[in-house]
C-alpha positions in Angstrom: -20.2 -17.3 -7.6 -21.9 -16.2 -4.1 -23.1 -12.7 -4.2 -23.6 -10.0 -1.4 -27.3 -9.1 -0.2 -29.0 -6.4 0.3 -28.7 -7.4 4.1 -25.1 -7.3 3.6 -24.4 -4.6 2.0 -26.3 -2.9 4.6 -24.4 -3.7 7.3 -21.2 -3.5 5.0 -21.6 0.1 4.4 -22.6 1.5 7.8 -19.4 -0.4 9.1 -17.4 1.2 6.3 -18.9 4.6 7.4 -18.1 4.1 10.5 -14.2 3.4 10.0 -14.2 6.7 7.7 -15.6 8.7 10.2 -12.7 7.5 12.6 -9.5 7.4 10.6 -6.6 6.3 12.7 -2.6 6.8 11.1 0.2 4.2 10.3 0.5 2.0 14.3 -2.3 3.9 15.7 -5.6 1.8 14.6 -6.5 0.2 17.5 -10.1 1.2 17.5 -10.0 -0.4 14.0 -8.5 -3.3 15.0 -11.0 -3.5 17.4 -13.8 -3.5 15.4 -12.6 -5.5 12.8 -12.1 -8.1 15.7 -15.8 -7.5 16.5 -17.0 -8.1 13.2 -15.3 -10.8 12.1 -15.5 -12.4 16.2 -19.9 -12.7 15.2 -18.4 -14.7 12.2 -18.4 -18.2 13.7 -15.9 -19.7 11.4 -13.7 -17.1 12.3 -10.7 -17.7 14.2 -8.3 -15.1 15.3 -4.1 -15.8 14.7 -2.9 -13.5 17.4 0.3 -12.2 16.3 2.7 -10.0 18.6 1.3 -6.7 16.9 -0.4 -3.8 18.9 -2.6 -3.6 15.5 -4.2 -5.2 13.1 -5.9 -7.9 12.8 -5.2 -12.1 11.2 -8.4 -14.5 10.9 -8.3 -17.7 9.9 -11.7 -19.6 7.7 -10.8 -23.4 8.0 -11.0 -25.2 4.7 -10.2 -28.3 3.2 -8.4 -27.8 0.1 -4.6 -25.9 0.6 -4.4 -22.3 1.8 -4.7 -18.7 0.6 -4.0 -15.4 2.0 -6.3 -12.3 1.0 -4.6 -8.8 2.5 -6.1 -5.7 3.3 -4.2 -2.8 4.6 -6.5 0.2 7.6 -4.3 2.8 8.3 -5.2 6.5 7.3 -3.5 9.5 5.9 -2.6 12.6 8.0 -4.6 15.0 6.3 -7.6 17.3 6.4 -10.8 15.9 4.6 -12.6 18.1 2.1 -15.4 16.0 1.0 -18.9 16.8 1.6 -20.5 13.7 3.3 -22.2 12.9 6.2 -19.5 10.2 6.9 -16.5 12.9 7.0 -13.6 12.2 9.0 -14.5 13.7 12.6 -11.1 13.2 13.5 -8.9 16.4 13.0 -5.9 16.0 10.0 -6.9 12.4 9.6 -9.1 11.1 6.6 -8.9 7.8 4.6 -7.7 9.4 1.6 -6.5 6.2 0.3 -9.2 4.2 0.3 -8.1 1.7 2.8 -11.9 1.9 4.8 -12.8 0.7 1.6 -10.5 -2.0 1.5 -11.3 -3.1 5.0 -14.4 -3.2 4.3 -14.8 -5.6 1.4 -12.4 -8.2 3.1 -14.5 -8.2 5.7 -17.3 -8.7 3.2 -15.0 -11.4 1.7 -15.1 -12.9 5.4 -19.3 -13.2 5.4 -19.5 -14.5 1.6 -16.8 -17.4 2.8 -17.9 -18.1 6.1 -21.3 -18.4 4.4 -20.4 -20.5 1.9 -18.2 -22.7 4.4 -21.9 -23.6 6.5 -23.1 -24.5 3.5 -20.2 -27.1 2.9 -19.1 -25.5 0.0 -15.3 -26.8 -0.9 -13.1 -24.2 0.1 -9.3 -23.8 1.0 -8.0 -22.4 4.2 -8.7 -18.6 3.8 -6.2 -16.2 5.9 -7.4 -12.9 6.1 -5.0 -10.1 6.5 -5.7 -6.7 7.8 -2.7 -4.9 7.8 -1.5 -1.5 9.7 1.4 1.1 8.6 1.1 0.3 4.8 1.7 4.3 4.2 4.8 4.2 6.5 5.9 1.2 4.1 6.4 -0.3 8.1 3.3 -2.6 8.0 3.6 -5.5 6.1 7.2 -6.3 7.5 6.2 -6.1 10.8 3.6 -8.5 10.3 6.4 -11.2 8.4 8.5 -10.4 11.1 6.8 -11.1 14.1 5.6 -14.5 12.2 3.2 -14.8 10.1 5.2 -17.0 7.9 5.0 -19.1 10.9 1.4 -19.1 11.5 0.0 -19.6 8.4 1.4 -21.4 5.2 -0.5 -20.2 1.9 0.0 -21.5 -1.3 -1.0 -17.9 -2.7 -1.4 -14.1 -1.6 -4.1 -12.2 -3.0 -4.6 -8.1 -2.5 -5.8 -5.0 -4.2 -6.5 -1.2 -4.0 -9.1 1.0 -5.3 -8.1 3.1 -8.3 -10.2 6.1 -8.7 -9.8 6.4 -12.4 -11.7 3.2 -13.2 -15.1 2.5 -12.8 -17.2 0.8 -10.0 -17.6 -2.8 -11.3 -14.4 -2.5 -13.2 -10.8 -4.8 -12.3 -7.7 -3.7 -13.5 -5.3 -6.8 -13.8 -2.0 -6.3 -15.3 0.7 -9.2 -15.9 4.6 -7.5 -14.9 5.0 -4.6 -13.0 2.7 -2.5 -11.9 3.5 -0.8 -8.9 7.0 1.2 -8.2 10.0 -0.1 -6.0 11.1 2.8 -3.8 13.4 4.4 -1.1 12.5 7.5 0.8 15.8 9.5 2.0 16.6 12.4 4.3 19.7 15.2 3.4 20.9 16.5 6.4 23.1 19.8 5.3 25.3 21.0 8.5 26.8 23.7 8.7 28.1 26.7 10.9 25.5 29.5 12.2 25.9 33.1 14.0 24.9 36.2 13.1 23.3 36.7 9.9 25.2 40.4 9.6 28.4 38.5 9.4 28.1 35.7 6.8 32.1 35.9 6.6 31.9 33.7 9.8 29.3 31.6 8.8 28.7 28.5 6.9 24.9 28.8 5.6 23.5 25.4 5.3 19.7 27.0 3.7 22.1 27.9 0.6 23.9 24.9 0.4 20.3 22.9 0.8 19.3 24.8 -2.3 22.0 24.0 -4.4 21.2 20.1 -3.2 17.7 20.9 -4.1 18.3 22.5 -7.9 21.3 19.6 -8.6 18.9 17.0 -7.6 16.4 17.3 -10.5 19.3 16.0 -12.8 19.1 12.8 -11.1 16.3 11.3 -13.9 17.0 13.7 -16.3 20.5 12.6 -16.8 20.9 8.9 -15.2 17.9 7.3 -16.2 17.3 5.9 -19.4 14.2 7.7 -21.3 13.1 4.1 -21.3 12.5 3.4 -18.0 10.3 5.2 -15.7 11.8 7.4 -12.7 11.2 9.9 -10.3 12.8 11.8 -7.5 10.5 14.0 -5.5 11.4 16.2 -2.8 8.3 16.5 -0.1 9.9 18.7 2.6 12.5 21.6 3.1 13.0 22.2 7.1 15.5 24.5 8.7 16.4 27.8 9.7 15.6 30.8 12.1 12.7 33.8 12.6 15.7 35.8 13.8 18.9 37.2 12.4 20.6 33.9 12.4 22.0 32.0 10.3 21.1 27.9 11.2 23.2 25.1 11.7 21.4 22.9 9.7 18.7 22.1 7.3 16.6 19.1 6.6 15.5 17.9 3.2 12.9 15.0 3.0 12.8 13.1 -0.7 11.6 9.8 -2.6 13.2 7.8 -5.6 11.1 5.9 -7.4 11.6 3.2 -10.6 9.8 0.6 -12.2 13.5 -0.8 -12.6 15.7 -1.9 -9.8 18.8 -1.3 -11.8 17.6 2.4 -12.7 16.9 2.5 -8.8 20.4 1.6 -8.0 21.6 4.2 -10.3 19.4 6.7 -8.6 20.8 5.9 -4.8 24.3 6.4 -6.3 23.8 9.6 -8.0 21.6 10.9 -4.9 24.9 10.6 -2.5 27.3 11.7 -4.8 25.7 15.1 -5.8 24.7 15.7 -1.4 28.3 14.6 -1.0 29.9 17.0 -3.7 27.7 20.1 -3.2 27.8 20.0 0.0 31.7 20.0 -0.1 31.5 23.1 -2.8 29.5 25.4 -0.4 31.9 24.4 2.9 29.3 22.0 4.2 28.8 18.3 5.1 25.5 16.5 3.4 24.7 13.3 4.8 22.1 10.9 3.1 20.1 9.2 5.9 18.2 6.2 3.7 14.8 5.0 4.3 14.0 0.8 4.2 13.8 -0.1 0.1 10.1 -1.4 -1.0 10.4 -3.8 -3.8 7.6 -3.1 -7.1 4.9 -5.1 -6.9 5.4 -7.5 -9.8 2.8 -9.9 -11.0 4.3 -13.1 -12.2 2.8 -14.6 -15.7 1.4 -18.0 -14.1 -0.1 -15.9 -10.9 -1.7 -13.5 -13.6 -3.0 -16.4 -15.5 -4.9 -17.6 -11.9 -5.8 -13.9 -11.2 -7.6 -13.9 -14.9 -9.5 -17.1 -13.9 -10.5 -15.4 -10.6 -12.1 -12.2 -12.2 -14.1 -14.5 -14.8 -15.7 -16.7 -11.9 -16.2 -13.1 -10.2 -17.9 -11.5 -13.3 -16.7 -8.5 -13.3 -15.2 -6.4 -16.3 -11.5 -6.5 -16.9 -10.0 -3.2 -17.9 -6.4 -2.1 -18.9 -4.3 0.3 -16.7 -0.7 1.5 -17.1 1.5 0.7 -13.9 2.1 3.1 -11.5 5.0 5.4 -9.7 2.8 4.7 -6.2 4.6 2.3 -4.0 2.6 -0.3 -1.9 4.2 -2.9 0.7 2.6 -5.8 -0.4 5.4 -6.3 -2.5 7.2 -7.7 0.8 4.5 -10.7 0.3 6.0 -12.1 -2.8 9.0 -13.0 -1.0 7.6 -15.5 0.5 4.4 -16.9 -1.1 3.5 -16.3 -5.0 1.4 -13.4 -5.0 -1.2 -11.2 -7.1 -2.0 -7.6 -6.8 -5.4 -6.2 -8.4 -6.6 -2.7 -8.5 -10.4 -2.0 -8.6 -12.6 0.5 -9.7 -14.3 2.8 -7.1 -15.6 5.7 -9.1 -19.2 6.4 -9.1 -20.6 6.6 -13.4 -19.7 10.2 -14.0 -18.3 11.3 -10.7 -15.2 13.1 -11.1 -12.2 11.9 -10.4 -9.8 12.8 -7.4 -6.4 10.9 -6.8 -5.1 8.9 -4.3 -3.9 11.2 -1.0 -6.4 14.0 -2.7 -8.1 15.8 0.2 -11.3 15.5 -1.9 -10.5 11.5 -2.6 -14.0 10.2 -2.5 -14.3 5.9 -2.7 -18.1 4.8 -3.8 -19.5 2.2 -1.6 -20.6 0.4 -4.9 -16.9 -0.8 -4.7 -17.3 -2.8 -1.3 -19.4 -5.2 -3.3 -16.7 -5.7 -6.0 -14.0 -5.6 -3.6 -15.6 -8.5 -1.3 -16.7 -10.8 -4.5 -13.6 -10.7 -5.9 -11.3 -11.2 -3.0 -13.9 -14.5 -2.5 -13.6 -15.3 -6.3 -10.0 -15.8 -5.7 -10.5 -17.9 -2.3 -13.0 -19.8 -4.4 -10.6 -20.4 -7.5 -7.4 -21.1 -5.8 -9.6 -24.4 -3.6 -10.3 -25.3 -7.2 -6.9 -25.0 -8.4 -5.5 -26.9 -5.1 -7.8 -29.8 -5.2 -6.8 -30.3 -9.1 -3.3 -30.2 -8.4 -2.3 -27.5 -10.7 1.1 -27.3 -11.8 1.7 -23.7 -11.2 1.6 -24.4 -7.5 4.0 -26.8 -8.1 6.7 -24.8 -10.1 6.9 -21.7 -7.6 9.3 -21.8 -4.4 8.2 -20.4 -1.6 9.8 -16.9 -2.7 7.2 -16.3 -5.0 9.2 -16.9 -8.5 9.0 -19.3 -11.0 
């Protein structure tokens, strides 16, 4: 398996540090998009596939044996960085707290490796490199799909990955079955009737009602989800009220429900609606639930897991085990169109303290660039071999990614 040279790594580390210093939020990744394009267009083997989207990049490296898609996400988070490094974020209130700068750089590194192998006339599949925007708000994968991604590319397999801060650099998690949660975010709007705070009998107070709804929603998991199923309901924001002596007209609540079980998630959403409606009525308010789009679970089929294990073996990195998580990932949408697999790869330096994803102290070690890049490239190389061998795995999968 081709490895990144010291010169490659120096270039990629500088590229990663530049992205990290200049994070851009979901849907606003314009500079990031331009930097990716500049890096890849310097490789003669890379060709941009234009889609009607304002951010994100899709690049093709033509090959001769089938077609495979490799995906990385590129957006940052709206939070302030608390990591003391020379290349910390220079953008107030934004940081790469999930390591998408690392993912982007790793996929650029894979492009460098694959382009080099292509120049050396290695037998490779056509490789579609998808640098996806807006993963953090769950909109990016569907945006690319709706923009005609799978009309322009027709991969027979798709691979994605995420750095995992509890796993050491050089190690890879390759898990069959459910890996990351299905989720659905929602808003609750509690409508009351405001007025002077000294006259409660003339008002309908949505704050008191909202407090009761928050308390009651805590029973959704404990009383409605089997103890054998993973389920989560989390309230992330309550907004409403007045700094003066006035009862508010409206309170808004933001929350999410998550589960590795689709049946459990269905049950949870029904209970949320019933609790909001019933509690609001009891407090003489009106309660409204506004649901976001459901993100499916990331699920690795047995057939794609077998392929992925071969890719890890080819890359030479160490396999480790890890439990599934209730973190969500919109990579799951791609599986509805193509057989897909999602890895976790280690991003923690040996002996370093663990700060999890979305923590303002989150830090991903530069050493993980090589393992991510080389694993991406190994997926393409291994699939090229399997396409040549006309593997039964590809013949038995339909275009929805089911076996």
